[in-house]
N, C-alpha and C positions, 0 to 999 in steps of 0.2 A: 691390775687394780692397786696392789701394794705399791708398785713403783710410782704410779700417778699420785697416791696419797703422800709418799715421801717427797716427791718432787714439789708438790704444792705446800707441804709443811716446810721444806727447806727455804722456799721462796718467801713464805710467811715470816720465817726467822730472820731471813736477810732483810726483809722490809722492816721488820721490828728494829734490827740493828741500825739501819739507816735512820729511821724515825728517832730513835734514842740519840743518835749523834746530832741530827738536825735539831730536835727538840732541845736538847741540852745546850747547843749553840745559841739558838734563839733565846731560851730562858736566861742564860749567862749574859747575853748581850743586852737583853731588856733590863735585867736587874742592874747591870753596870750603868747603863744609860739613865736609869731612874735615879741613881745616886751620882750622876755625872757632875753636878755643880760642886758637890763636896767630895769630889774623887780624890783619893789619896792613893799612896803606893799600897796600902792594905786593901783598897777596893779593887785595885788593879790585880794583886795577888788572889783575891777571892774570885775574880773573873777567870783568871787563868786556871785556877783549881776547878772551878765548876766545869769549865770547857774541857779540861784535860779528863775529869772523871766521866764526862759524858762520852768522850771518844773511847776511853778504856772500856766502858761498858758496851758500847756499840761494837767494838772490836771482838769482845767475847761472844756476842751474838753471832757475828759473821764467822768466826772460827767454829762455833757450834754448828752452824748451817753447813760449812765446808765439810766437817767431819761426817755429819749425818748423810750428806749427799754422796760422799765418796764411799763410806763403808756400806751403806745400804743399797745404793743403786748400781755403781760400777766399781766393785772392788778388784781392780787389775793393779799390776806392779806399776805401770805408768801413772795411773790416777792416784795411788798411794803416795808415790814420789812426788807428784805435783802438790798433793795435800800436805806432805812433810815440809816442802819449801814454803808453802803459803803459811803454815802454822809456825815455822821458824821466823819468818819475816814478821808476822803479826806479834809473835811472843816478843821479838826484839823491840818492836814499837811499843808494846805495852810495858816492857821493862824500862825502856828509855823514858817514856812518859811517867811512870811511877817514880823514877828518880828525880825527874824534873819537878814533879809536884810535890814530892815529899822532902827533896833536898837531902836525902840519905840513901844509902845502899840498903836493900831489904834485910840483909843479914847484920846490919848494925843498928837494930831496933833500939838499943839503949842510948845511942848518940842522937841528940836532937836535930842536927843537920850537918851537911857536908862542911859548912863554914865552921861550925863548932868543932868538927873532927880535925879540920886543917889547924885549928888554934891550939888543939891538944899536942900537936907534934913538936 
């Protein structure tokens, strides 16, 4: 009974992650197309940021579902190793997307962007 509950819960969280990614992509695209006639570089940047944020949030849901499924259902060495690999890959994706969206490294909060950082050198 517990395993069945965890199984359906993780499936629900995975579905929520996919919905967040798809919904964010649709919303970002709709917003961009709504302003398409007066599209500027800033509207393109807004589109990219909205899309990137939805992908990041969706990835967080998917990682949470993987952690729950692995720890609660089948905590074997093999499943934990696979989970570790999945988390590393998704963390790298999240980190890369975060840098792409913000234009700066997370530990460089005082610098406004990588372009500004390069101009300081």
